[in-house]
C-alpha angles and dihedrals in degrees: 000000000000123000096256093046091228139070131197093225140005092248089068088065098052096094092047090056096058110121092354135110107251119213120187126202116222116218106251090214086074096042126079113209110193146145126241132190115244111229117232112270095019101099095103093047096038097126091053094044098044098082091054092051088061098057092107093047102051130057094212129075108273090240088064097058134075113223122200121192107224099177140330146198129199092279107022140045127202112214143177118220126198130168110254092228090057092047091050093047091053092050093045092053091049092047092050088057091050093249119142111193126203098193138024116197131180104252095227090060089059092066116100113276113239114190096207101029144043117253118223140178137161121246128167092353093306134098118242114206128189110202100180141324096312106009132083143099148183132271140172116254092254093058098038098092091048092051094047090049091052091050089053093048091050093053108039119327092191093062124079118268111280114251119259118215109205121201089188132056111295117260115253093250096043113153125230092265091067118102124188125226099157120195123206094232122023092196090059089052090051091046091056091047092048092054089055096042121105095197126105130172091198097096134121112009090002097052108127119240115258112261132183112240111240095214134027104193119205088220094056091132088064090052090062089074089051095041115134117248122180129200100213112246123235097035115186114259121239090242089067089055091058089051088053089052090057089051089048090057089054091049090048090059090050090049091053090053091052092048091052089051093049095040105031091173088068106060095146112074108167099175142015091244090055090051090049091052090050091053093044089052091050092046090050090050093049094043093069126207102289126070091229101038107056122113092247089062090050092049093047090055093040097053098076091048092054094048090079094052099076094158094054120087121193114227097180142358122205125182121201107196095184093054094036095230139123121213120204121194106201143179127208144162100255144354092266091065091060093048092051091050091047090055091049094048091047090066088072108016142038096255131199121188113204128211114305124221131192130211127180095283110026151003120250131196145139135247123205113202128195128176116249111255 
């Protein structure tokens, strides 16, 4: 961290980063911190299943977001979600400045953790708020009271408002539950929190390559105070988030239409939470009793095998838990397509190909898959 706490451009920080671990702070306005329920039988495939559990929480296609698992219990997982284009832009800007970062942490999670209060501080004309161990965000001053009120209503509306510990000067309209513990430099406070944080968004495709440190200084503890922290440039403005919320409403309507088509017995869907419960119930039913036998596990293993069969289209999928088999009704251009797919599926399953029939436009048939004993 430089003496002023701020820099006009990333290139000004290049010399400071030489022979040091570089930690970057991700703007929480572009990061969604949320909690999802883990379906029964999905523990082993959690990383593959996580993006699909977030379809109701993000406006984008799940293939367009990067999901980081922050922590989990038996039933719930706490995650951080960032658009892949934003992640790549951040990393490209850092690379152009010659900066190689080892960790990327949401800035709100670098605030001190208060067990019985929210933590808050201003940075770049926005308020950062840490709600708990893995939850927080950023908001403009105008929207801060609304956000804090919604957090209170979601927890327990009958209880008094939770205290807010501010490490910056109190806002002009601060309520009685605000308490001031101002720090001289917010970036220094975040730097100290980042050095103690165990979170890192650089996982999966963004995980940095292992490198041997050139120097291990005996006074490394002193270097913590001089460690380089970067507030990522080009943070998304809150206005863009509201636009995304409007898009999310549109996608919610599309999701309801798909749920009604998949579950025709449930035509009335009054709320998003009701729709989520319907899907969770259906996922639980399809997941089966065993962690390795549910249909989601079958589909996770089946996906890579179907990627090579571009000319085959699945019309229906039926899972029989009692018999331990998966039936695929498929449509293709010719008989050869089915034989090729049968050979591919046979590398992992005991595969039966039923009788094929041809109409004027396509060939139809069914596969029955069983796991090898």
